[in-house]
Backbone bond lengths (Angstrom), bond angles and torsions (degrees), N, CA, C in turn:
res aa  C-N    CA-C-N  psi(-1)  N-CA   C-N-CA  omega(-1)  CA-C   N-CA-C  phi
1 M - - - 1.442 - - 1.532 108.36 -
2 S 1.337 118.20 131.61 1.463 120.79 -179.10 1.528 110.68 -85.30
3 E 1.320 113.69 147.68 1.464 120.17 179.53 1.523 108.47 -81.89
4 N 1.325 117.20 133.98 1.453 122.74 177.39 1.529 108.25 -89.68
5 K 1.330 116.88 96.01 1.461 121.67 -178.08 1.523 109.10 -84.53
6 L 1.332 115.20 126.91 1.456 120.29 177.41 1.519 109.70 -86.91
7 A 1.299 115.95 145.69 1.467 121.19 176.47 1.528 109.68 -67.74
8 N 1.320 115.75 155.08 1.458 122.54 177.28 1.530 108.62 -80.18
9 P 1.342 118.59 112.62 1.465 120.43 -179.00 1.528 113.44 -81.02
10 A 1.328 117.84 -9.25 1.470 120.35 -175.62 1.528 113.32 -58.82
11 P 1.337 120.07 -42.88 1.467 117.79 179.44 1.534 113.28 -59.64
12 L 1.326 117.64 -36.95 1.468 120.71 176.41 1.523 109.90 -60.86
13 G 1.316 116.71 -50.72 1.457 120.55 -179.50 1.518 112.41 -63.47
14 L 1.333 116.08 -43.71 1.466 120.04 179.85 1.525 111.64 -64.31
15 M 1.326 117.33 -40.38 1.460 120.30 -179.97 1.528 110.59 -68.80
16 G 1.343 116.85 -40.79 1.464 119.69 176.51 1.520 111.15 -60.61
17 F 1.336 116.23 -44.07 1.462 120.79 177.65 1.519 110.75 -65.99
18 G 1.334 116.40 -48.73 1.456 120.89 -173.29 1.511 113.73 -64.98
19 M 1.326 116.81 -49.70 1.466 119.61 -177.49 1.525 111.26 -64.99
20 T 1.325 117.14 -40.17 1.459 120.41 -179.73 1.529 110.29 -68.79
21 T 1.326 116.53 -38.78 1.465 120.86 178.43 1.527 110.75 -63.78
22 V 1.323 117.29 -42.87 1.471 120.01 177.49 1.525 110.16 -60.48
23 L 1.326 117.55 -48.07 1.470 119.69 -178.18 1.524 112.27 -60.42
24 L 1.333 117.16 -46.90 1.467 119.25 179.98 1.524 110.77 -62.38
25 N 1.310 116.92 -38.18 1.456 119.02 -175.62 1.520 113.42 -82.29
26 I 1.329 118.05 -15.79 1.465 119.64 166.26 1.535 107.83 -63.13
27 H 1.328 116.25 -37.82 1.472 120.96 173.58 1.538 110.41 -66.67
28 N 1.338 117.05 -49.52 1.469 119.96 -178.30 1.529 112.18 -60.71
29 A 1.329 117.17 -31.73 1.467 121.17 179.04 1.529 111.81 -76.09
30 G 1.319 117.07 -5.82 1.457 120.60 173.46 1.520 115.57 96.03
31 F 1.324 118.66 11.07 1.460 120.34 -177.30 1.524 113.39 -82.16
32 F 1.335 117.72 -34.09 1.453 121.81 -177.29 1.527 109.33 -142.80
33 P 1.341 116.97 152.54 1.471 118.65 173.35 1.532 110.12 -73.49
34 M 1.319 116.82 167.51 1.462 121.05 174.41 1.517 107.22 -57.87
35 D 1.329 116.25 137.76 1.450 120.65 -171.21 1.525 110.13 -142.23
36 V 1.310 116.48 158.62 1.456 122.17 178.82 1.530 111.27 -59.85
37 N 1.336 117.43 -27.79 1.467 120.08 177.73 1.523 111.13 -59.87
38 I 1.311 116.30 -42.20 1.462 121.22 179.32 1.521 109.99 -67.97
39 L 1.326 116.53 -43.92 1.468 120.40 -178.27 1.530 111.49 -64.70
40 A 1.335 117.28 -44.09 1.463 120.54 178.62 1.524 110.71 -63.00
41 M 1.332 116.49 -44.65 1.463 120.72 178.41 1.525 109.90 -62.08
42 G 1.326 116.76 -39.78 1.460 120.86 -179.83 1.519 113.07 -61.93
43 I 1.306 116.75 -42.22 1.470 119.51 -179.77 1.530 111.14 -74.26
44 L 1.323 116.14 -49.30 1.454 119.78 -167.66 1.523 114.47 -85.77
45 Y 1.317 118.29 -45.61 1.468 119.10 -175.49 1.525 110.94 -99.84
46 G 1.314 116.68 -48.96 1.461 119.07 176.03 1.524 111.51 -65.87
47 G 1.314 116.61 -35.23 1.459 121.15 -177.23 1.513 113.93 -90.72
48 I 1.307 116.60 -75.70 1.464 120.89 -172.16 1.526 112.24 -63.40
49 A 1.337 118.44 -44.25 1.472 119.55 -178.82 1.529 111.10 -62.67
50 Q 1.341 117.70 -36.94 1.466 118.94 178.01 1.527 111.73 -69.74
51 V 1.314 117.21 -37.66 1.467 119.36 177.09 1.535 109.34 -62.92
52 I 1.324 117.13 -42.11 1.470 120.61 176.80 1.528 110.00 -60.37
53 A 1.347 117.07 -45.03 1.471 120.48 178.23 1.532 110.36 -60.78
54 G 1.324 117.09 -39.44 1.468 120.50 178.10 1.514 112.05 -63.26
55 I 1.324 117.20 -40.81 1.465 121.29 177.64 1.530 110.10 -65.36
56 M 1.322 116.28 -38.58 1.469 120.17 177.80 1.535 110.91 -66.59
57 E 1.343 116.62 -37.03 1.473 120.21 176.24 1.528 109.95 -64.96
58 F 1.324 117.90 -35.56 1.466 122.24 176.39 1.522 110.09 -59.29
59 K 1.321 115.61 -45.08 1.474 121.26 179.71 1.525 111.11 -59.87
60 K 1.359 116.09 -32.66 1.462 121.25 179.12 1.528 112.49 -83.48
61 G 1.331 117.10 -5.90 1.461 120.36 -179.53 1.519 113.88 81.43
62 N 1.329 117.76 21.20 1.462 122.29 -177.36 1.527 109.98 -98.67
63 T 1.326 116.55 97.26 1.463 122.00 -178.53 1.528 111.27 -62.71
64 F 1.335 117.09 -42.41 1.463 120.74 179.32 1.529 110.53 -59.33
65 G 1.325 117.31 -52.07 1.458 121.20 -179.12 1.516 112.42 -63.41
66 T 1.322 117.04 -39.80 1.462 120.88 177.69 1.519 110.53 -60.52
67 T 1.319 115.76 -48.94 1.468 120.47 -178.22 1.521 111.17 -65.00
68 A 1.327 116.97 -46.94 1.465 120.76 -176.70 1.523 111.64 -63.78
69 F 1.317 117.36 -55.42 1.460 119.49 -173.47 1.525 112.66 -69.92
70 T 1.321 117.52 -41.04 1.463 119.31 179.26 1.526 110.28 -66.17
71 S 1.320 116.67 -44.52 1.466 119.65 179.68 1.519 111.82 -62.05
72 F 1.326 117.06 -51.14 1.459 118.87 -177.09 1.523 112.45 -71.31
73 G 1.325 117.61 -25.95 1.463 119.47 171.02 1.518 110.97 -62.21
74 F 1.322 115.45 -44.97 1.465 118.36 178.09 1.523 111.96 -72.76
75 F 1.338 118.50 -24.80 1.468 119.65 171.13 1.516 109.53 -56.75
76 W 1.340 116.27 -50.19 1.460 119.18 -176.59 1.522 111.79 -63.24
77 I 1.325 116.99 -40.66 1.463 120.17 -179.99 1.520 110.16 -64.77
78 T 1.335 118.25 -43.89 1.469 120.28 179.22 1.520 111.23 -67.92
79 L 1.334 117.96 -38.23 1.464 120.11 179.57 1.525 111.09 -62.66
80 V 1.326 116.96 -44.76 1.463 119.67 178.35 1.519 110.11 -61.68
81 F 1.315 117.65 -41.79 1.463 121.16 178.20 1.528 110.14 -60.26
82 I 1.325 117.69 -45.75 1.471 121.92 179.23 1.524 110.45 -60.91
83 I 1.331 117.78 -45.83 1.461 121.66 -179.77 1.525 110.47 -62.84
84 M 1.330 116.70 -42.63 1.464 120.21 -178.82 1.522 112.14 -67.42
85 K 1.321 117.17 -24.14 1.465 121.42 178.49 1.525 112.27 -93.17
86 G 1.324 117.03 10.85 1.453 119.81 174.50 1.514 115.54 102.39
87 G 1.302 118.29 -2.10 1.459 121.26 174.04 1.507 116.80 90.90
88 G 1.314 119.45 -18.94 1.458 120.59 178.51 1.524 113.00 67.72
89 D 1.307 115.41 -167.86 1.460 122.79 -179.01 1.522 110.55 -68.51
90 R 1.336 116.65 131.79 1.472 121.80 -176.17 1.528 112.06 -60.60
91 A 1.325 117.68 -46.86 1.472 120.22 -179.09 1.521 111.19 -66.45
92 F 1.329 116.79 -37.07 1.460 119.03 179.17 1.528 110.54 -69.30
93 M 1.341 117.11 -31.79 1.458 120.39 173.71 1.527 109.35 -62.37
94 G 1.328 116.92 -34.43 1.461 120.52 174.71 1.516 111.36 -59.44
95 W 1.336 117.09 -41.53 1.466 120.32 177.69 1.525 111.66 -68.03
96 Y 1.313 116.40 -38.25 1.467 121.05 175.56 1.531 109.54 -57.62
97 L 1.329 116.72 -48.37 1.461 121.42 179.72 1.526 111.67 -66.84
98 F 1.311 116.68 -38.32 1.469 120.21 177.96 1.527 110.99 -60.85
99 M 1.330 116.72 -43.47 1.467 120.18 -179.09 1.525 111.18 -64.49
100 W 1.327 117.28 -38.64 1.467 119.28 175.74 1.525 110.13 -66.14
101 G 1.323 116.68 -34.74 1.465 120.25 174.84 1.515 111.53 -64.88
102 L 1.324 116.31 -35.46 1.466 120.30 177.57 1.531 110.53 -64.70
103 L 1.314 117.11 -43.30 1.468 120.24 175.35 1.530 110.13 -60.50
104 A 1.324 116.59 -47.54 1.465 120.48 -179.94 1.526 110.89 -60.82
105 F 1.329 116.79 -37.44 1.467 121.79 -179.17 1.521 111.27 -63.46
106 W 1.331 118.42 -48.08 1.472 117.68 -179.91 1.517 111.81 -73.88
107 M 1.328 117.33 -25.50 1.470 119.16 172.26 1.531 109.88 -69.48
108 W 1.336 117.09 -33.67 1.466 121.21 176.74 1.524 109.50 -60.86
109 F 1.342 117.20 -42.05 1.469 119.93 176.29 1.524 111.11 -60.73
110 A 1.309 116.81 -34.91 1.466 120.21 178.91 1.530 111.92 -68.79
111 T 1.348 117.46 -15.96 1.466 119.89 178.76 1.528 112.38 -82.48
112 F 1.325 117.51 -11.43 1.466 119.10 179.36 1.522 108.21 -62.80
113 G 1.306 116.54 130.03 1.454 121.70 -174.63 1.519 112.49 94.24
114 K 1.341 116.89 -9.81 1.463 121.43 174.32 1.532 107.32 -96.25
115 H 1.310 117.59 -177.08 1.462 120.75 -178.44 1.528 111.86 -70.09
116 R 1.324 115.31 159.06 1.466 122.46 -175.26 1.526 112.83 -62.43
117 A 1.322 117.72 -37.31 1.460 119.61 -175.59 1.530 111.69 -60.52
118 I 1.323 118.13 -42.08 1.475 120.17 179.59 1.523 110.76 -69.48
119 Q 1.330 117.04 -32.14 1.466 120.57 175.51 1.526 110.48 -63.34
120 I 1.331 116.38 -40.61 1.470 120.63 178.98 1.528 110.53 -65.30
121 V 1.321 117.43 -43.10 1.466 120.87 179.28 1.527 110.08 -58.08
122 F 1.327 117.11 -51.24 1.468 119.08 -175.72 1.528 113.14 -75.11
123 G 1.325 117.30 -31.98 1.467 119.20 174.75 1.516 111.13 -65.73
124 S 1.329 116.28 -42.39 1.469 119.33 -178.02 1.523 112.26 -73.31
125 V 1.327 118.73 -32.92 1.468 118.37 177.90 1.532 110.41 -72.31
126 T 1.336 117.54 -31.89 1.466 120.28 174.10 1.524 109.54 -61.20
127 A 1.334 116.33 -49.08 1.468 120.65 179.19 1.529 110.66 -59.82
128 L 1.335 116.48 -42.50 1.464 120.41 -179.46 1.519 111.57 -60.06
129 F 1.330 116.93 -50.72 1.467 119.32 -179.32 1.523 111.24 -58.81
130 W 1.318 117.38 -43.23 1.457 119.58 -177.34 1.521 112.31 -72.97
131 L 1.328 118.86 -33.05 1.468 120.26 172.66 1.528 110.23 -63.64
132 L 1.322 116.46 -44.43 1.464 119.91 178.97 1.528 111.71 -65.22
133 A 1.334 116.85 -36.42 1.469 120.03 177.24 1.527 110.27 -62.58
134 V 1.312 117.24 -47.78 1.468 121.28 178.37 1.524 110.23 -59.09
135 G 1.333 116.39 -41.95 1.463 120.82 177.97 1.518 113.26 -61.78
136 H 1.323 117.35 -27.87 1.470 120.97 177.79 1.528 112.16 -87.14
137 W 1.316 117.81 -30.30 1.462 120.54 -179.15 1.526 112.77 -75.53
138 F 1.314 116.56 -34.96 1.463 121.44 -172.18 1.526 109.97 -122.44
139 E 1.296 115.90 154.99 1.465 121.33 174.89 1.526 108.03 -76.93
140 M 1.298 116.17 85.10 1.462 122.08 -178.04 1.532 109.28 -88.98
141 P 1.332 116.42 151.52 1.469 118.61 175.15 1.529 110.53 -61.25
142 V 1.315 115.95 153.28 1.466 120.82 179.53 1.527 110.36 -54.88
143 A 1.327 116.93 -35.53 1.470 121.01 -179.58 1.532 111.67 -59.78
144 F 1.325 117.46 -33.67 1.472 120.89 178.38 1.528 109.72 -64.03
145 N 1.320 116.53 -46.81 1.467 120.61 -179.62 1.525 110.94 -66.84
146 H 1.322 116.63 -35.59 1.469 119.17 176.44 1.532 110.15 -67.34
147 F 1.331 116.87 -38.43 1.469 120.37 175.47 1.525 110.34 -59.01
148 A 1.346 116.49 -45.12 1.469 120.49 177.40 1.529 110.01 -58.79
149 G 1.324 116.87 -39.79 1.459 120.49 178.21 1.526 112.35 -62.52
150 F 1.335 116.84 -42.85 1.470 119.92 177.78 1.531 110.80 -64.94
151 E 1.324 116.74 -38.51 1.474 120.05 176.68 1.530 109.32 -63.72
152 G 1.328 116.69 -38.53 1.461 121.05 177.70 1.513 112.99 -65.81
153 I 1.320 116.73 -36.57 1.465 120.04 175.97 1.525 109.43 -62.49
154 L 1.334 116.96 -44.94 1.468 120.26 177.71 1.525 111.47 -62.54
155 C 1.331 116.70 -39.95 1.466 121.19 177.33 1.526 110.22 -59.44
156 G 1.321 116.66 -50.25 1.458 120.71 179.84 1.518 112.46 -61.66
157 L 1.333 116.09 -41.19 1.464 119.67 178.48 1.528 111.54 -64.35
158 S 1.343 117.12 -33.31 1.472 119.51 177.83 1.525 110.60 -65.61
159 A 1.337 117.21 -37.56 1.472 120.38 177.25 1.526 111.09 -69.48
160 I 1.326 117.10 -39.28 1.464 120.94 177.12 1.526 110.06 -62.62
161 Y 1.326 116.60 -44.10 1.465 121.24 177.97 1.530 110.51 -58.14
162 L 1.334 116.85 -47.74 1.456 120.25 -178.79 1.527 111.06 -63.14
163 A 1.340 117.36 -40.86 1.468 120.21 177.29 1.527 110.54 -60.66
164 A 1.326 116.06 -46.16 1.467 120.04 179.28 1.522 110.67 -62.91
165 A 1.325 117.55 -42.06 1.466 121.56 179.75 1.525 110.82 -61.42
166 E 1.333 117.00 -43.83 1.460 119.49 -178.68 1.533 111.55 -64.93
167 V 1.314 116.93 -40.50 1.468 119.73 179.34 1.533 110.80 -69.14
168 L 1.318 116.66 -51.84 1.470 120.42 -176.94 1.530 112.18 -64.14
169 N 1.338 117.24 -43.97 1.463 120.24 -178.42 1.525 111.21 -63.79
170 E 1.333 116.33 -41.74 1.468 119.05 178.32 1.522 110.96 -68.68
171 D 1.326 116.29 -44.37 1.464 120.41 -177.85 1.525 111.93 -62.94
172 K 1.320 117.83 -40.56 1.468 121.83 -176.79 1.527 112.90 -89.41
173 G 1.339 117.66 -11.38 1.458 120.96 179.10 1.522 113.60 70.03
174 R 1.312 116.16 20.38 1.465 121.55 179.04 1.526 108.20 -155.94
175 T 1.320 116.83 171.03 1.454 120.90 178.80 1.527 109.65 -78.91
176 V 1.311 115.69 109.93 1.455 122.56 174.11 1.529 108.06 -95.38
177 L 1.323 115.71 -47.36 1.467 122.91 175.26 1.525 107.85 -119.86
178 P 1.321 118.29 118.37 1.472 119.78 -177.50 1.526 112.11 -70.82
179 I 1.333 115.79 146.19 1.465 120.87 177.69 1.529 111.83 -121.60
180 G 1.333 117.15 5.36 1.458 119.79 176.42 1.518 112.70 74.32
181 I 1.309 116.85 56.98 1.471 122.07 -179.77 1.530 109.72 -60.43
182 I 1.319 115.48 135.49 1.468 122.17 175.91 1.522 108.08 -82.68
183 K 1.303 116.76 127.82 1.472 121.47 176.30 1.528 108.37 -80.47
184 K 1.340 115.66 129.84 1.476 119.24 -179.70 1.488 110.03 -107.90
């Protein structure tokens, strides 16, 4: 009897998260205004593709992947909805971002014992959410918000790197892009 091997859904989820995060944070860094490109990416790739990846992780029995991808997929969908409805109260948006940072923070703890690349993704997204929360709670200089945007670009690029590493390493059967495997 042949084994039915399921594909790894993590690269899909990581790429959806990473590419959408980079685009939004190019805006946060001050390069472009909010645009339909960001909103479409947020709903379709950051949102729906990550939810699909989360459902696929569920099928594989991966609680971490299910929680991460499904949650962050719905983050993108809710964020686009909030933006399309005018953004709401600035300070309350800070609390919204803080709560997502709290989720990212405890997910970061769940990465301990996993490879370094996933630790960087979750550590940097925690920092990003909390920088953005502070930027919404307080009248911060524009440079602070641009700094948060640059940190977000790095966060997104770290997820893109990990997605590429997982695809290339599996496809080639060897380490093409290192992810910092933990020796057990």
